[in-house]
KETIVEX-476868 format. One record per residue (C-alpha): residue number from 0; x, y, z. Coordinates in steps of 0.02 Angstrom, whole numbers, padded with zeros to 5 digits, m for minus. Layout:
! residues N
 pos      u      v      w
 NUM      X      Y      Z
...
This chain:
! residues 701
 pos      u      v      w
   0 m03680  00947 m00466
   1 m03622  00846 m00329
   2 m03485  00857 m00223
   3 m03359  00741 m00168
   4 m03345  00799  00022
   5 m03382  00670  00133
   6 m03470  00733  00277
   7 m03393  00612  00382
   8 m03255  00694  00470
   9 m03081  00643  00461
  10 m03018  00528  00594
  11 m03002  00628  00772
  12 m02823  00605  00896
  13 m02849  00532  01027
  14 m02761  00626  01152
  15 m02774  00481  01282
  16 m02709  00382  01217
  17 m02580  00474  01125
  18 m02523  00523  01319
  19 m02468  00354  01354
  20 m02348  00344  01190
  21 m02157  00404  01161
  22 m02091  00494  01038
  23 m02070  00377  00898
  24 m02235  00285  00945
  25 m02311  00442  00930
  26 m02269  00471  00756
  27 m02318  00308  00703
  28 m02504  00345  00783
  29 m02493  00506  00680
  30 m02455  00417  00501
  31 m02567  00245  00523
  32 m02711  00389  00560
  33 m02664  00473  00419
  34 m02668  00344  00317
  35 m02809  00253  00374
  36 m02919  00382  00275
  37 m02889  00386  00077
  38 m02938  00577  00055
  39 m02769  00633  00156
  40 m02697  00471  00052
  41 m02667  00356 m00044
  42 m02596  00180 m00012
  43 m02396  00197 m00012
  44 m02404  00384 m00036
  45 m02319  00510  00053
  46 m02218  00494  00188
  47 m02209  00573  00402
  48 m02065  00638  00491
  49 m02010  00674  00684
  50 m01848  00751  00715
  51 m01810  00660  00908
  52 m01680  00699  01038
  53 m01606  00519  01079
  54 m01448  00461  01158
  55 m01296  00409  01031
  56 m01285  00209  01068
  57 m01087  00254  01047
  58 m01044  00418  01136
  59 m01201  00424  01248
  60 m01239  00598  01201
  61 m01398  00662  01151
  62 m01398  00687  00978
  63 m01541  00744  00861
  64 m01625  00593  00767
  65 m01710  00594  00585
  66 m01853  00455  00593
  67 m01926  00447  00429
  68 m02040  00332  00347
  69 m01945  00210  00248
  70 m01925  00159  00070
  71 m02081  00075  00037
  72 m02214  00014  00123
  73 m02372  00137  00181
  74 m02403  00261  00327
  75 m02590  00166  00373
  76 m02515 m00014  00388
  77 m02333  00006  00438
  78 m02249 m00018  00610
  79 m02101  00066  00701
  80 m01988 m00044  00596
  81 m02039  00042  00439
  82 m01960  00209  00493
  83 m01788  00255  00434
  84 m01670  00343  00581
  85 m01527  00456  00510
  86 m01409  00572  00625
  87 m01469  00761  00570
  88 m01288  00814  00599
  89 m01227  00706  00466
  90 m01413  00750  00356
  91 m01334  00931  00345
  92 m01129  00887  00332
  93 m01211  00794  00150
  94 m01235  00990  00110
  95 m01057  01005  00107
  96 m01023  00881 m00019
  97 m01186  00923 m00125
  98 m01107  00909 m00334
  99 m01276  00998 m00429
 100 m01438  00955 m00487
 101 m01358  00857 m00620
 102 m01276  00726 m00457
 103 m01402  00720 m00369
 104 m01449  00556 m00362
 105 m01275  00497 m00329
 106 m01317  00566 m00146
 107 m01431  00425 m00088
 108 m01303  00327 m00088
 109 m01236  00447  00067
 110 m01393  00406  00175
 111 m01334  00246  00214
 112 m01195  00325  00315
 113 m01297  00425  00422
 114 m01394  00293  00483
 115 m01426  00287  00681
 116 m01424  00133  00775
 117 m01386  00009  00634
 118 m01545  00019  00573
 119 m01598 m00103  00416
 120 m01742 m00007  00356
 121 m01673  00091  00194
 122 m01706  00276  00187
 123 m01820  00351  00051
 124 m01766  00464 m00086
 125 m01886  00583  00004
 126 m01774  00621  00165
 127 m01704  00763  00116
 128 m01857  00844  00092
 129 m01898  00804  00268
 130 m01712  00823  00333
 131 m01717  01004  00277
 132 m01863  01071  00343
 133 m01825  01162  00478
 134 m01968  01093  00581
 135 m01977  00941  00710
 136 m02143  00881  00645
 137 m02167  00850  00442
 138 m02314  00773  00318
 139 m02299  00754  00163
 140 m02473  00681  00078
 141 m02550  00651 m00084
 142 m02744  00722 m00057
 143 m02838  00709 m00210
 144 m02911  00892 m00148
 145 m02738  00967 m00157
 146 m02654  00857 m00299
 147 m02797  00949 m00405
 148 m02736  01113 m00375
 149 m02554  01062 m00377
 150 m02623  01005 m00555
 151 m02724  01149 m00627
 152 m02642  01245 m00780
 153 m02634  01394 m00657
 154 m02566  01316 m00499
 155 m02483  01449 m00414
 156 m02625  01581 m00414
 157 m02744  01468 m00380
 158 m02658  01404 m00210
 159 m02630  01585 m00159
 160 m02816  01615 m00197
 161 m02889  01425 m00098
 162 m02752  01453  00053
 163 m02681  01654  00051
 164 m02539  01673  00121
 165 m02515  01537  00241
 166 m02477  01401  00117
 167 m02322  01428 m00005
 168 m02291  01341 m00196
 169 m02174  01273 m00280
 170 m02180  01220 m00473
 171 m02159  01031 m00533
 172 m01999  00923 m00487
 173 m01938  00780 m00486
 174 m01920  00728 m00273
 175 m01746  00704 m00227
 176 m01603  00792 m00154
 177 m01625  00982 m00254
 178 m01818  00975 m00203
 179 m01773  00953 m00012
 180 m01638  01118 m00023
 181 m01772  01209 m00139
 182 m01906  01168  00001
 183 m01782  01239  00139
 184 m01734  01400  00049
 185 m01912  01436 m00001
 186 m01981  01408  00190
 187 m01840  01531  00241
 188 m01891  01642  00126
 189 m02068  01643  00167
 190 m02077  01639  00354
 191 m02231  01609  00446
 192 m02307  01457  00323
 193 m02428  01310  00374
 194 m02390  01222  00223
 195 m02334  01213  00055
 196 m02399  01140 m00110
 197 m02289  01049 m00247
 198 m02317  01085 m00427
 199 m02411  00938 m00496
 200 m02359  00821 m00353
 201 m02447  00847 m00157
 202 m02435  00942  00025
 203 m02297  00984  00144
 204 m02362  01031  00304
 205 m02285  01022  00488
 206 m02310  01061  00669
 207 m02216  01081  00829
 208 m02285  00919  00899
 209 m02358  00751  00824
 210 m02558  00807  00890
 211 m02528  00996  00807
 212 m02428  00927  00648
 213 m02580  00805  00612
 214 m02712  00921  00632
 215 m02653  01052  00540
 216 m02634  00948  00389
 217 m02792  00881  00403
 218 m02859  01071  00427
 219 m02774  01125  00254
 220 m02855  00955  00168
 221 m03006  01025  00236
 222 m02979  01179  00181
 223 m02948  01137 m00007
 224 m03090  01015 m00003
 225 m03216  01161  00042
 226 m03136  01315 m00062
 227 m03146  01169 m00242
 228 m03345  01138 m00170
 229 m03361  01323 m00167
 230 m03294  01360 m00324
 231 m03384  01224 m00441
 232 m03540  01254 m00339
 233 m03526  01417 m00393
 234 m03466  01389 m00588
 235 m03624  01281 m00592
 236 m03486  01143 m00665
 237 m03530  00984 m00732
 238 m03393  00830 m00684
 239 m03316  00785 m00836
 240 m03426  00886 m00966
 241 m03557  00780 m00907
 242 m03631  00602 m00961
 243 m03603  00546 m01144
 244 m03671  00349 m01117
 245 m03757  00285 m00963
 246 m03702  00129 m00871
 247 m03774 m00063 m00931
 248 m03851 m00145 m00782
 249 m03766 m00225 m00677
 250 m03819 m00399 m00740
 251 m03772 m00353 m00916
 252 m03607 m00285 m00846
 253 m03594 m00445 m00785
 254 m03603 m00551 m00912
 255 m03485 m00426 m01028
 256 m03364 m00434 m00918
 257 m03363 m00647 m00874
 258 m03355 m00649 m01080
 259 m03213 m00513 m01116
 260 m03097 m00535 m00942
 261 m03021 m00730 m00982
 262 m02979 m00666 m01152
 263 m02897 m00480 m01107
 264 m02811 m00577 m00957
 265 m02744 m00712 m01062
 266 m02675 m00594 m01191
 267 m02604 m00484 m01067
 268 m02540 m00651 m00985
 269 m02413 m00706 m01124
 270 m02259 m00658 m01041
 271 m02301 m00692 m00873
 272 m02484 m00720 m00777
 273 m02581 m00579 m00719
 274 m02740 m00544 m00613
 275 m02866 m00418 m00637
 276 m02968 m00302 m00524
 277 m03137 m00221 m00583
 278 m03197 m00057 m00495
 279 m03382 m00003 m00531
 280 m03381  00136 m00403
 281 m03484  00292 m00450
 282 m03334  00429 m00457
 283 m03257  00269 m00606
 284 m03429  00254 m00678
 285 m03459  00454 m00693
 286 m03292  00454 m00785
 287 m03291  00300 m00916
 288 m03459  00364 m00978
 289 m03434  00542 m00997
 290 m03384  00673 m01139
 291 m03222  00706 m01068
 292 m03152  00509 m01050
 293 m03042  00498 m01236
 294 m02972  00703 m01191
 295 m02922  00673 m01012
 296 m02885  00508 m00993
 297 m02743  00537 m01142
 298 m02651  00655 m01021
 299 m02603  00529 m00918
 300 m02596  00572 m00708
 301 m02480  00714 m00606
 302 m02421  00624 m00438
 303 m02279  00531 m00461
 304 m02379  00405 m00352
 305 m02507  00399 m00487
 306 m02405  00394 m00633
 307 m02293  00268 m00577
 308 m02436  00140 m00507
 309 m02530  00141 m00671
 310 m02421  00186 m00822
 311 m02411  00350 m00943
 312 m02609  00313 m00974
 313 m02746  00193 m00992
 314 m02811  00095 m01139
 315 m03006  00111 m01189
 316 m03087 m00012 m01224
 317 m03220  00047 m01358
 318 m03422 m00032 m01335
 319 m03416 m00129 m01502
 320 m03309 m00259 m01428
 321 m03439 m00308 m01303
 322 m03553 m00387 m01430
 323 m03413 m00498 m01500
 324 m03374 m00658 m01454
 325 m03251 m00824 m01484
 326 m03119 m00797 m01595
 327 m03186 m00619 m01665
 328 m03170 m00564 m01484
 329 m02992 m00628 m01462
 330 m02943 m00538 m01622
 331 m03023 m00387 m01570
 332 m02934 m00351 m01391
 333 m02765 m00424 m01464
 334 m02774 m00281 m01574
 335 m02817 m00155 m01468
 336 m02657 m00219 m01338
 337 m02545 m00225 m01490
 338 m02582 m00031 m01535
 339 m02556  00003 m01347
 340 m02406 m00098 m01327
 341 m02343 m00007 m01491
 342 m02379  00171 m01434
 343 m02304  00125 m01285
 344 m02137  00076 m01356
 345 m02155  00223 m01449
 346 m02155  00335 m01305
 347 m02019  00218 m01227
 348 m01888  00263 m01388
 349 m01945  00440 m01392
 350 m01899  00477 m01216
 351 m01769  00340 m01178
 352 m01589  00419 m01118
 353 m01425  00335 m01139
 354 m01423  00254 m00972
 355 m01614  00196 m00960
 356 m01665  00022 m00902
 357 m01726 m00081 m01045
 358 m01898 m00074 m01103
 359 m02023 m00139 m00980
 360 m02198 m00234 m00973
 361 m02281 m00134 m01140
 362 m02446 m00203 m01090
 363 m02580 m00068 m00998
 364 m02602 m00071 m00816
 365 m02767  00006 m00820
 366 m02919 m00006 m00960
 367 m03082  00092 m00964
 368 m03260  00018 m01011
 369 m03369  00151 m01052
 370 m03536  00082 m00961
 371 m03444 m00058 m00892
 372 m03314  00032 m00773
 373 m03112  00018 m00748
 374 m03014 m00139 m00740
 375 m02826 m00151 m00682
 376 m02710 m00283 m00711
 377 m02553 m00302 m00621
 378 m02441 m00486 m00574
 379 m02549 m00484 m00415
 380 m02707 m00459 m00343
 381 m02657 m00328 m00215
 382 m02548 m00239 m00355
 383 m02710 m00244 m00468
 384 m02813 m00145 m00346
 385 m02690 m00035 m00281
 386 m02653  00014 m00453
 387 m02855  00062 m00478
 388 m02864  00128 m00321
 389 m02723  00253 m00387
 390 m02796  00279 m00547
 391 m02955  00322 m00445
 392 m02863  00472 m00349
 393 m02799  00532 m00545
 394 m02980  00524 m00585
 395 m03049  00623 m00422
 396 m02890  00760 m00442
 397 m02970  00779 m00643
 398 m03138  00802 m00584
 399 m03095  00928 m00473
 400 m02952  01015 m00571
 401 m03062  01047 m00731
 402 m03209  01109 m00652
 403 m03111  01272 m00599
 404 m02979  01281 m00714
 405 m02883  01151 m00826
 406 m02797  01003 m00773
 407 m02638  00977 m00831
 408 m02526  00805 m00811
 409 m02345  00795 m00797
 410 m02258  00814 m00959
 411 m02197  00671 m01048
 412 m02014  00655 m01034
 413 m02037  00703 m00852
 414 m02154  00561 m00823
 415 m02019  00445 m00920
 416 m01889  00506 m00814
 417 m01974  00442 m00658
 418 m02048  00283 m00746
 419 m01877  00208 m00781
 420 m01779  00337 m00654
 421 m01635  00222 m00611
 422 m01663  00231 m00427
 423 m01842  00154 m00450
 424 m01761  00025 m00562
 425 m01621 m00022 m00408
 426 m01798 m00039 m00294
 427 m01869 m00159 m00433
 428 m01727 m00275 m00435
 429 m01703 m00277 m00256
 430 m01908 m00350 m00258
 431 m01900 m00522 m00162
 432 m01923 m00666 m00303
 433 m02105 m00719 m00327
 434 m02180 m00862 m00264
 435 m02223 m00998 m00401
 436 m02398 m00991 m00403
 437 m02410 m00777 m00387
 438 m02522 m00705 m00525
 439 m02621 m00876 m00522
 440 m02803 m00929 m00480
 441 m02848 m01074 m00401
 442 m03038 m01130 m00405
 443 m03063 m01276 m00267
 444 m03235 m01384 m00251
 445 m03269 m01435 m00084
 446 m03151 m01271 m00017
 447 m03241 m01282  00160
 448 m03184 m01471  00196
 449 m03035 m01540  00291
 450 m02943 m01582  00126
 451 m03003 m01439  00014
 452 m02968 m01301  00133
 453 m02789 m01406  00176
 454 m02764 m01393 m00031
 455 m02832 m01209 m00053
 456 m02678 m01167  00104
 457 m02539 m01258  00049
 458 m02602 m01159 m00128
 459 m02590 m01000 m00039
 460 m02428 m01011  00039
 461 m02350 m01017 m00128
 462 m02444 m00865 m00202
 463 m02606 m00932 m00267
 464 m02776 m00830 m00259
 465 m02895 m00964 m00215
 466 m03081 m00969 m00257
 467 m03172 m01076 m00130
 468 m03336 m01180 m00197
 469 m03442 m01257 m00078
 470 m03631 m01275 m00058
 471 m03610 m01279  00144
 472 m03626 m01089  00145
 473 m03599 m01077  00350
 474 m03435 m01170  00350
 475 m03369 m01090  00175
 476 m03396 m00904  00251
 477 m03273 m00980  00404
 478 m03166 m01033  00304
 479 m03134 m00894  00172
 480 m03134 m00780  00320
 481 m03004 m00886  00438
 482 m02900 m00877  00262
 483 m02927 m00700  00228
 484 m02847 m00667  00381
 485 m02691 m00780  00386
 486 m02644 m00743  00190
 487 m02727 m00570  00144
 488 m02906 m00500  00094
 489 m02844 m00502 m00096
 490 m02818 m00678 m00111
 491 m02960 m00773 m00065
 492 m03133 m00790 m00121
 493 m03288 m00877 m00071
 494 m03453 m00938 m00194
 495 m03589 m01045 m00156
 496 m03609 m01165 m00266
 497 m03707 m01343 m00302
 498 m03592 m01439 m00421
 499 m03738 m01551 m00491
 500 m03794 m01395 m00570
 501 m03742 m01317 m00722
 502 m03796 m01155 m00700
 503 m03707 m01143 m00514
 504 m03582 m01200 m00596
 505 m03583 m01066 m00731
 506 m03621 m00952 m00617
 507 m03469 m00990 m00503
 508 m03349 m00963 m00652
 509 m03416 m00801 m00706
 510 m03400 m00730 m00512
 511 m03216 m00795 m00523
 512 m03183 m00719 m00705
 513 m03263 m00575 m00627
 514 m03152 m00568 m00450
 515 m02972 m00602 m00524
 516 m02994 m00606 m00721
 517 m02987 m00811 m00767
 518 m02936 m00997 m00697
 519 m02767 m01078 m00712
 520 m02812 m01223 m00578
 521 m02927 m01322 m00556
 522 m02956 m01434 m00387
 523 m03118 m01539 m00402
 524 m03134 m01605 m00253
 525 m03323 m01591 m00201
 526 m03368 m01759 m00147
 527 m03477 m01848 m00042
 528 m03457 m02047  00028
 529 m03583 m02185  00037
 530 m03575 m02375  00077
 531 m03728 m02486  00043
 532 m03728 m02692  00007
 533 m03748 m02706 m00175
 534 m03919 m02789 m00149
 535 m03968 m02623 m00037
 536 m03897 m02468 m00153
 537 m04054 m02391 m00194
 538 m04055 m02293 m00375
 539 m04078 m02148 m00266
 540 m03922 m02160 m00198
 541 m03829 m02246 m00343
 542 m03891 m02062 m00441
 543 m03827 m01938 m00280
 544 m03651 m02025 m00319
 545 m03646 m02012 m00524
 546 m03725 m01837 m00499
 547 m03586 m01767 m00362
 548 m03443 m01876 m00409
 549 m03455 m01897 m00591
 550 m03585 m01761 m00671
 551 m03504 m01620 m00530
 552 m03331 m01659 m00598
 553 m03380 m01664 m00763
 554 m03451 m01481 m00757
 555 m03331 m01391 m00668
 556 m03201 m01475 m00764
 557 m03294 m01423 m00930
 558 m03316 m01242 m00874
 559 m03153 m01232 m00820
 560 m03084 m01299 m01004
 561 m03196 m01171 m01080
 562 m03111 m01019 m00987
 563 m02933 m01103 m01005
 564 m02947 m01093 m01187
 565 m03027 m00938 m01208
 566 m02865 m00862 m01101
 567 m02762 m00969 m01208
 568 m02615 m00982 m01090
 569 m02643 m01173 m01027
 570 m02688 m01238 m00850
 571 m02680 m01377 m00744
 572 m02826 m01469 m00675
 573 m02811 m01606 m00525
 574 m02945 m01750 m00494
 575 m02959 m01791 m00313
 576 m03031 m01970 m00344
 577 m02997 m02116 m00231
 578 m02936 m02264 m00203
 579 m03094 m02348 m00236
 580 m03078 m02292 m00422
 581 m02908 m02418 m00448
 582 m03000 m02561 m00344
 583 m03167 m02591 m00273
 584 m03210 m02583 m00085
 585 m03330 m02716 m00028
 586 m03516 m02616 m00007
 587 m03473 m02436 m00077
 588 m03529 m02508 m00263
 589 m03606 m02331 m00311
 590 m03433 m02231 m00232
 591 m03329 m02347 m00316
 592 m03418 m02336 m00487
 593 m03416 m02135 m00477
 594 m03241 m02135 m00430
 595 m03176 m02240 m00557
 596 m03301 m02135 m00665
 597 m03200 m01959 m00627
 598 m03036 m02056 m00656
 599 m03070 m02100 m00828
 600 m03152 m01933 m00871
 601 m02980 m01847 m00803
 602 m02895 m01948 m00942
 603 m03019 m01877 m01079
 604 m02981 m01703 m01013
 605 m02808 m01716 m01009
 606 m02839 m01785 m01201
 607 m02932 m01615 m01263
 608 m02817 m01553 m01185
 609 m02647 m01566 m01201
 610 m02652 m01450 m01379
 611 m02706 m01318 m01289
 612 m02583 m01333 m01139
 613 m02711 m01380 m01018
 614 m02630 m01531 m00883
 615 m02755 m01645 m00809
 616 m02703 m01778 m00670
 617 m02776 m01893 m00529
 618 m02744 m01884 m00348
 619 m02801 m02043 m00253
 620 m02824 m02025 m00081
 621 m02852 m02164  00033
 622 m02918 m02157  00203
 623 m02905 m01972  00260
 624 m02995 m01985  00418
 625 m02923 m01824  00524
 626 m03016 m01672  00456
 627 m03111 m01752  00304
 628 m03295 m01702  00310
 629 m03343 m01875  00231
 630 m03305 m01977  00400
 631 m03433 m01826  00491
 632 m03574 m01928  00433
 633 m03655 m02122  00421
 634 m03478 m02151  00307
 635 m03375 m02193  00465
 636 m03507 m02308  00539
 637 m03546 m02397  00387
 638 m03350 m02434  00329
 639 m03353 m02486  00525
 640 m03469 m02619  00498
 641 m03404 m02668  00340
 642 m03228 m02700  00395
 643 m03299 m02784  00557
 644 m03207 m02656  00665
 645 m03258 m02522  00775
 646 m03279 m02352  00736
 647 m03128 m02293  00847
 648 m03018 m02434  00781
 649 m03041 m02343  00591
 650 m02892 m02251  00571
 651 m02774 m02374  00654
 652 m02854 m02517  00538
 653 m02813 m02421  00397
 654 m02659 m02368  00440
 655 m02611 m02550  00449
 656 m02671 m02641  00323
 657 m02565 m02514  00221
 658 m02389 m02570  00161
 659 m02290 m02408  00241
 660 m02420 m02428  00393
 661 m02440 m02239  00390
 662 m02575 m02157  00411
 663 m02651 m01996  00282
 664 m02694 m01822  00306
 665 m02778 m01683  00207
 666 m02605 m01601  00206
 667 m02537 m01759  00116
 668 m02686 m01744 m00017
 669 m02632 m01568 m00031
 670 m02430 m01574 m00050
 671 m02485 m01705 m00183
 672 m02616 m01589 m00267
 673 m02483 m01449 m00273
 674 m02347 m01532 m00374
 675 m02479 m01590 m00500
 676 m02553 m01409 m00504
 677 m02383 m01325 m00494
 678 m02247 m01305 m00660
 679 m02163 m01447 m00541
 680 m02275 m01558 m00652
 681 m02269 m01468 m00807
 682 m02245 m01603 m00906
 683 m02367 m01741 m00842
 684 m02542 m01762 m00891
 685 m02663 m01921 m00887
 686 m02572 m01970 m00731
 687 m02612 m02023 m00563
 688 m02547 m02013 m00386
 689 m02593 m02111 m00271
 690 m02572 m02058 m00090
 691 m02620 m02204  00026
 692 m02477 m02279  00138
 693 m02453 m02415 m00018
 694 m02591 m02513 m00070
 695 m02526 m02651 m00202
 696 m02711 m02692 m00264
 697 m02732 m02505 m00311
 698 m02566 m02495 m00394
 699 m02606 m02383 m00566
 700 m02580 m02499 m00708
């Protein structure tokens, strides 16, 4: 049997760094350190606190202030403003007005009255759990190893076996005010504890200072890991009952995913666009290929954080679906999703209470594919990825719990009461409105060039996930790195692609489907520019222009059309053509003819796409000199010669010949492209938008 204990030690406390920090920043350092290791806690999971003496801004007197991670956020990435600060004496006083467990949710409304120093960070529901423990520093973490013990059928007895008398145990109770008081009473009755396991939930640990607290936390987690590994080895435990099937080879997996995911995404996006995330790490493959897959998946998760992200249970997609295509594949996936939605709705009807929020999206969040891996689906890429990470946590918990004892998930009613908790609903209602392109995927050819990058950046500002295609690998890598730093690693991908190669284009779309689930917006922008007198224009130059500007636009457009049709939720294409497609320029016959072909091609896409909700429009730039890569070659010299001006005079020449006497920049093309790609232009197709500062000869007719 393989063990899950990593040979990599937990992050080490840096005393030299810590010595330079005040108490709030020591708490932040501890929090970030704990959150930097997924063996300690999952993303957004758990919280930390410190009781710190500070001056009351009104009285100038020393008061004790609870610093505790506020509502939302992640201990690994939070900043100092992520902590709520509350007067401890006021938190203690709340016990006098508490009316009992049936009224515990109302206590959340009193927490703002305890705020210290007008801190705007909303206090978490877990605040009482930290306030009422009599320790200066408290950590509440969700380590897989401890949750595995907490989720065993005989959790209390096994906690004692694993830790002896040093760690206490409390049965499952939903987080809240009553649980805070239970912790208070339990610790008072059991002095000398190092920590406490909450059944089905997680771990509390503490210390007299930040370093002691941190080292106690990681020591308890390491002890749990070691005990689990030793027990599993002693029992010769086989994870998940052993393999039922073997994984497909990577090439076959990719082929199945590229075919299946756009259909799956489209079927699940009927009420709003969603994005997918694929996870094929070893522990996922071990689970989806195992004998116990169906039985364990049906049990759901235990830790509330896991459950809130992953729903009551996953959907398992049978292998028989993999061989289907076309209408048969669409019908099969539609049937599976319909069955899941019906089952989820029945769960809602069984468990709902008189004041429960309305039924939410009944589609699955986690989809398990035997022999391939796991797919998670959500309204944005980060949420989909994080949901998958939470289910990996759940897989780890099930793996270790079943190796020693019997894994148990949350009871159905308890799970429902967390998922449809009024306090959780209030948190959802406070979420800011999503940006217009959240949930959508844009593929931009020539994405590493000046105009392409500007187009990508404009759409990223509106929430899109962008896939940049470019033949220049170095420029592509640099652009993707820069945009990822600015907008986040989840929303930008780069694929080296030659748009004149059918094989290369098909592979790029397959990679896009695997990364995000499909495509909603195509911006066909890759291009070249050339100039030559008519009699000097070679067949090679003519073919090069036709290959990139006409054939390339056809290939990327055709594959986008196929993908959008498979998704069944419409789409938008924008072709970046040129003023030269409307009116010829002197000594540019190959370029002008190819650009005219792009415009006519776009009309064909608009015609055939309309019944499917697929729009296609054109942006015609002119003389975009600054930042545009086509001006870095001989094109600048050629256009200067053709217009009898110097290269330095070109920008002024083009500006002055325009009706508005204004220069055109990549950002101007990006703005026009965003308009046509977005729902702002939902009723526009087959149109041309000139961005040329006014050129009478190029007016569309």
